[in-house]
C-alpha positions in Angstrom: 4.0 -12.2 -11.4 6.1 -10.2 -14.0 6.3 -6.6 -12.7 7.7 -4.1 -15.4 9.7 -0.9 -14.6 9.0 2.0 -17.4 11.0 5.1 -17.5 11.8 7.7 -19.8 15.7 8.6 -18.8 18.0 9.5 -21.6 20.8 11.8 -19.8 20.0 11.4 -16.1 22.8 8.9 -15.8 22.3 9.4 -11.7 18.8 8.5 -11.8 19.2 5.8 -14.0 21.7 4.5 -11.4 18.7 5.0 -8.6 16.6 2.9 -11.2 19.1 0.1 -11.3 19.4 -0.2 -7.5 16.1 -0.5 -6.9 15.3 -2.8 -10.1 18.3 -5.0 -8.7 17.3 -5.1 -5.0 13.5 -5.6 -5.8 15.0 -9.0 -7.7 17.5 -9.8 -4.7 14.3 -10.0 -2.6 12.6 -12.3 -5.3 10.4 -9.6 -6.9 10.4 -10.8 -10.9 11.8 -7.4 -12.1 12.2 -6.5 -15.5 14.1 -3.6 -17.2 15.1 -2.0 -19.8 18.5 -1.1 -18.9 19.2 -4.7 -17.9 19.0 -5.9 -21.7 20.8 -2.8 -23.4 24.0 -4.5 -23.6 22.9 -7.6 -25.6 19.5 -6.8 -26.9 19.6 -6.8 -31.3 16.0 -6.7 -31.6 13.3 -4.1 -32.4 13.1 -2.2 -29.1 9.0 -0.8 -29.8 8.6 -4.8 -30.2 10.1 -5.4 -26.6 8.2 -3.0 -25.0 5.0 -3.8 -25.7 5.6 -7.5 -25.3 6.9 -7.0 -21.5 4.0 -4.8 -20.8 1.3 -7.1 -22.3 3.0 -10.3 -19.8 3.6 -8.0 -16.9 0.5 -8.0 -14.4 1.9 -4.7 -13.0 4.2 -1.4 -14.3 5.9 0.6 -11.7 6.2 4.1 -13.8 9.1 6.0 -12.9 7.4 9.6 -12.9 9.9 12.7 -13.9 8.7 16.1 -15.7 9.9 13.9 -19.3 7.9 10.9 -18.2 4.4 13.4 -18.0 5.3 15.0 -20.9 5.6 12.0 -23.1 2.6 10.6 -21.8 0.6 13.4 -22.5 1.8 14.8 -26.0 -0.4 14.2 -28.5 1.6 12.2 -30.9 4.8 10.3 -29.8 7.6 8.8 -32.2 8.2 5.2 -32.2 6.6 3.3 -29.4 3.4 4.7 -28.3 3.7 5.7 -24.9 0.5 7.3 -24.4 -1.7 4.1 -25.7 -0.3 2.0 -23.4 -2.4 3.7 -20.7 -5.4 2.2 -22.3 -4.3 -1.3 -21.2 -6.9 -3.0 -19.2 -4.7 -5.8 -18.5 -1.9 -3.9 -16.3 -1.8 -2.0 -13.0 0.0 1.3 -13.7 1.8 2.7 -10.5 3.4 5.9 -10.4 6.4 5.6 -8.3 8.9 8.8 -7.3 12.6 8.3 -6.8 13.4 11.5 -5.9 12.8 13.8 -2.0 10.6 16.2 -4.2 7.2 14.5 -5.1 4.7 17.0 -7.3 1.8 14.9 -7.5 0.9 17.2 -10.9 3.4 15.1 -12.8 1.4 11.6 -12.4 -0.7 11.5 -15.8 -4.3 11.9 -15.0 -4.7 8.4 -15.9 -2.9 7.5 -12.9 -4.0 9.8 -10.1 -6.6 7.4 -8.9 -3.5 4.8 -8.1 -1.7 4.5 -5.5 1.7 6.7 -5.6 5.0 5.5 -3.9 8.1 7.5 -3.0 11.1 6.0 -2.3 14.6 7.8 -1.8 18.3 6.4 -3.4 19.2 6.2 0.7 15.8 3.9 1.2 16.9 0.8 -1.2 18.7 -1.6 1.4 21.6 -3.2 0.7 20.9 -5.8 3.1 17.5 -8.5 3.8 16.8 -7.8 7.3 13.3 -6.2 6.7 13.3 -4.5 10.3 15.6 -2.0 9.2 14.3 -0.6 5.8 12.7 2.1 5.6 9.2 2.6 5.7 8.9 4.2 2.1 10.4 0.8 0.8 8.8 -1.2 3.0 5.3 -0.1 1.7 6.3 -0.3 -1.8 7.7 -4.0 -1.3 4.4 -5.2 0.3 2.6 -4.0 -2.1 4.8 -5.4 -4.9 4.6 -8.9 -2.8 0.9 -8.6 -1.7 1.5 -8.4 1.2 -1.1 -5.6 2.3 -4.1 -7.6 1.3 -6.3 -8.1 4.5 -7.8 -11.7 4.7 -11.7 -11.6 5.3 -12.7 -13.1 8.0 -15.3 -15.8 7.8 -18.9 -15.2 8.4 -20.1 -16.0 11.8 -23.2 -17.6 13.2 -26.4 -15.1 13.4 -27.6 -13.7 16.8 -30.4 -13.1 18.6 -30.7 -8.7 18.2 -29.9 -7.0 21.5 -33.9 -5.2 22.0 -33.8 -1.4 21.3 -34.7 -0.5 25.3 -31.8 -2.4 26.5 -29.4 -0.7 24.2 -27.4 1.9 25.5 -24.9 4.2 24.0 -21.9 5.3 24.7 -20.9 9.1 24.8 -18.6 8.6 22.2 -21.2 6.5 20.1 -24.2 9.6 20.5 -21.5 11.9 19.5 -20.8 10.1 16.2 -24.4 9.3 15.7 -25.1 13.2 15.8 -22.0 14.6 13.9 -22.7 11.7 10.9 -26.3 13.6 10.5 -24.3 16.8 9.2 -23.9 17.1 5.2 -22.7 20.0 5.4 -19.4 20.7 3.5 -16.3 21.6 5.8 -15.5 24.5 3.2 -18.7 26.0 4.1 -17.8 26.4 7.9 -16.5 29.8 8.8 -14.2 28.5 11.4 -13.1 25.6 9.4 -9.2 26.3 10.0 -9.4 26.9 13.5 -11.6 23.3 13.9 -8.3 22.1 11.8 -6.1 23.7 14.6 -7.9 22.5 17.7 -7.9 19.0 15.8 -4.6 19.1 15.0 -3.7 20.1 19.2 -5.8 16.7 19.9 -3.9 14.7 17.3 0.1 16.1 17.1 2.4 12.9 16.4 -0.7 11.1 15.9 -1.4 12.5 12.9 -0.3 9.7 10.1 -2.8 6.9 10.6 -5.9 9.3 10.2 -4.1 10.8 7.1 -4.4 7.3 5.6 -7.7 6.4 6.7 -8.7 9.9 5.3 -7.0 8.9 1.8 -4.1 11.6 2.5 -1.3 9.5 -0.2 2.2 8.8 1.0 3.7 11.8 -0.8 1.6 14.3 0.1 2.2 13.2 3.6 5.8 12.6 3.4 5.7 16.4 1.5 3.7 17.4 5.2 6.3 16.1 7.0 9.3 18.1 5.0 8.0 21.3 5.0 6.8 21.7 8.6 9.3 19.8 10.0 9.5 21.4 13.2 6.0 21.6 14.4 3.6 18.4 14.7 0.8 20.4 15.3 1.5 22.3 12.1 2.0 19.1 10.0 -1.2 17.7 11.3 -3.3 20.9 10.3 -1.5 20.6 6.7 -2.9 16.8 6.6 -6.4 18.1 7.5 -6.2 21.0 4.8 -4.7 18.6 1.9 -8.0 16.0 2.7 -10.4 19.0 2.3 -8.4 20.0 -1.0 -8.9 16.9 -2.4 -12.5 16.2 -1.6 -13.9 19.6 -1.8 -17.3 19.6 -1.2 -17.6 16.3 -0.3 -15.5 16.5 2.4 -17.8 16.7 6.0 -17.8 16.1 9.3 -19.3 12.5 9.1 -16.5 11.7 6.7 -14.3 12.9 9.3 -16.1 11.5 12.1 -16.1 8.2 10.8 -12.4 7.8 10.1 -12.1 8.6 13.8 -14.9 6.1 15.2 -13.5 3.5 12.7 -10.1 4.0 13.9 -11.3 3.3 17.6 -8.9 5.8 18.9 -8.8 9.6 18.6 -11.7 10.2 20.9 -10.4 13.7 21.8 -11.5 14.3 18.3 -15.2 13.6 18.5 -15.5 16.2 21.2 -14.2 18.9 18.8 -16.0 18.1 15.7 -19.4 17.4 18.4 -18.9 21.0 19.2 -18.6 22.6 15.4 -21.8 20.0 14.4 -23.9 21.9 17.2 -23.3 25.2 15.5 -24.9 24.0 12.3 -28.1 22.5 14.1 
């Protein structure tokens, strides 16, 4: 499948060079990338027609997010190539990509904010093919583009005779989980919400990122958290919970937190903390 890199970079030669390096690297690793910078010295036709053709033929469009990109796609009218209208396309998937360490989610156009976003630094772009030495940021983008993130559905098994209810014995974790999920009160209404996040963070410490992903905290946000609190793992975990709360507002409940913990089959200490606060609400 063809993948198009869309950018609106004119005067920033360093950023242009980074885009070229990323595109060249992906092509070297068998990703079918199309980029206008590859064509600038040989193309003699109408660029607007070229853009429309390439976008129409591309399954995925990687959008290099910059202030110019945001202003271009959010302006009411743009000259020549209709950048605003291209987002109405139903045939392409538009993926935001940051090519710098400064990640600002506000620069992502609203119509793209439901998509996964990726952050790749210039030093992340590999110069060798040994994937074990690639950065996690580049691996994440490459796995998405090569469809390696998709999980295969297991085959349906055969029916079994259910265990009689009288023979079912719930573990302590299952009992706590069952109790917490009956509480629909938004986390933001807890008077001791921040205290609870700190207690949860103390249980998580260095293992907070997998839970953050399960709760829907984006990779750029997690990288920003690590940069802002690089000397304290507990503060990183606390910031992750606060980011989850900001993203979900009143939809963020103890039950959702408990479900992520229970589904992960780990972090059992967090269930005890959540259960303590759930008891305060009953």
